[in-house]
C-alpha positions as CSV (number, residue, x, y, z in Angstrom):
1,M,48.1,-21.2,230.9
2,S,52.1,-22.1,231.4
3,R,53.4,-24.1,234.5
4,S,55.2,-21.4,236.2
5,E,51.8,-19.0,235.6
6,N,50.2,-21.7,237.6
7,I,52.4,-22.0,240.2
8,A,52.6,-18.0,240.7
9,V,48.7,-18.4,241.0
10,V,48.9,-20.7,243.9
11,E,51.9,-19.1,245.2
12,S,49.7,-15.7,245.4
13,Y,47.6,-17.8,247.7
14,L,50.0,-19.5,250.2
15,N,51.9,-15.8,250.2
16,G,48.5,-13.9,250.9
17,L,47.7,-16.9,254.0
18,A,51.4,-15.9,255.5
19,R,50.8,-12.3,254.8
20,K,47.4,-12.3,256.2
21,D,45.9,-10.7,253.3
22,L,44.1,-12.3,250.6
23,S,43.0,-9.2,248.5
24,S,45.1,-10.3,245.5
25,V,44.6,-14.1,245.4
26,P,42.4,-14.8,242.4
27,F,39.7,-16.9,243.5
28,A,37.2,-17.9,240.6
29,P,33.6,-16.8,242.0
30,G,32.2,-20.2,241.7
31,M,35.6,-22.4,243.4
32,T,35.5,-24.8,245.8
33,F,37.1,-25.9,248.9
34,E,37.8,-28.9,250.7
35,G,39.5,-30.2,253.9
36,P,40.1,-33.1,255.9
37,L,37.9,-32.0,258.9
38,M,34.8,-29.8,257.1
39,P,32.5,-30.1,254.8
40,K,33.2,-28.9,250.9
41,L,33.0,-25.0,250.7
42,A,31.5,-23.2,247.5
43,G,31.5,-19.6,246.3
44,R,34.3,-17.1,246.6
45,E,32.8,-14.8,249.9
46,T,32.1,-18.0,251.8
47,I,35.8,-19.9,251.1
48,V,37.4,-16.1,251.8
49,G,35.5,-15.7,255.0
50,F,36.3,-19.2,256.3
51,L,40.2,-18.6,256.0
52,T,40.1,-15.2,257.0
53,N,38.8,-16.5,260.1
54,I,42.1,-19.0,260.2
55,L,44.4,-16.2,259.5
56,P,45.6,-15.2,263.1
57,F,46.1,-18.7,263.8
58,I,48.8,-18.9,260.5
59,K,52.3,-17.8,261.8
60,G,54.2,-18.6,258.4
61,I,54.4,-20.7,255.5
62,E,57.5,-22.6,253.5
63,I,56.7,-24.1,249.9
64,K,58.5,-27.5,249.5
65,Q,57.4,-28.6,246.2
66,H,55.1,-28.1,243.5
67,L,54.0,-30.8,240.9
68,V,52.1,-29.3,237.5
69,D,50.3,-31.3,235.2
70,G,47.8,-28.6,233.1
71,D,45.6,-27.0,235.1
72,Y,46.2,-28.8,238.4
73,V,49.2,-27.9,240.7
74,A,49.9,-30.2,243.6
75,T,52.1,-28.3,246.3
76,V,53.7,-29.4,250.0
77,F,54.3,-26.9,252.1
78,D,54.9,-26.4,255.9
79,M,52.4,-24.2,257.7
80,E,53.4,-23.0,260.7
81,T,50.3,-22.5,263.1
82,V,50.1,-21.3,267.1
83,N,49.6,-24.7,267.7
84,G,52.9,-26.2,265.6
85,V,53.4,-27.2,262.3
86,D,51.0,-28.9,260.3
87,H,52.4,-30.6,256.9
88,V,50.2,-30.0,254.4
89,F,49.4,-31.1,250.4
90,D,47.1,-28.9,248.6
91,W,45.5,-30.0,245.0
92,T,44.8,-26.5,243.2
93,Q,42.9,-26.4,239.9
94,I,43.7,-23.2,238.3
95,V,41.4,-22.1,235.4
96,D,41.8,-18.9,233.2
97,G,44.2,-17.5,235.9
98,E,41.9,-18.0,239.0
99,I,41.4,-20.7,241.9
100,K,38.7,-22.9,240.7
101,A,39.4,-25.7,243.7
102,I,41.5,-26.1,246.4
103,H,41.2,-29.4,247.9
104,T,43.5,-29.7,251.2
105,F,45.0,-32.7,253.3
106,Y,47.4,-32.0,256.1
107,Y,48.9,-33.7,259.2
108,P,49.7,-32.3,262.6
109,K,52.6,-34.4,263.1
110,Q,55.6,-35.2,260.7
111,V,54.4,-38.7,259.0
112,R,56.9,-41.4,259.7
């Protein structure tokens, strides 16, 4: 897939979080999700269930930058939540137009 196609897949995920609707996000069936405060999750249904539970806390997403290397997209964005703004870095693997893996890192306060 092209750089712009991989970015579009990642943006469908981030826009889905912001809209609180993940129905059009192309998650791969055997995908994985890792975050700093949780164990690694596996499987589309498990991950969609987890993300659905956090949707009420998300107020908005502001994408800052994408860096693309082949099937990998690194994205820096701010996620406004009910508790303030988290500064987030996601590493996402795209395979055949679907999200195969997301590894997310975030900081609840601005790093100086």
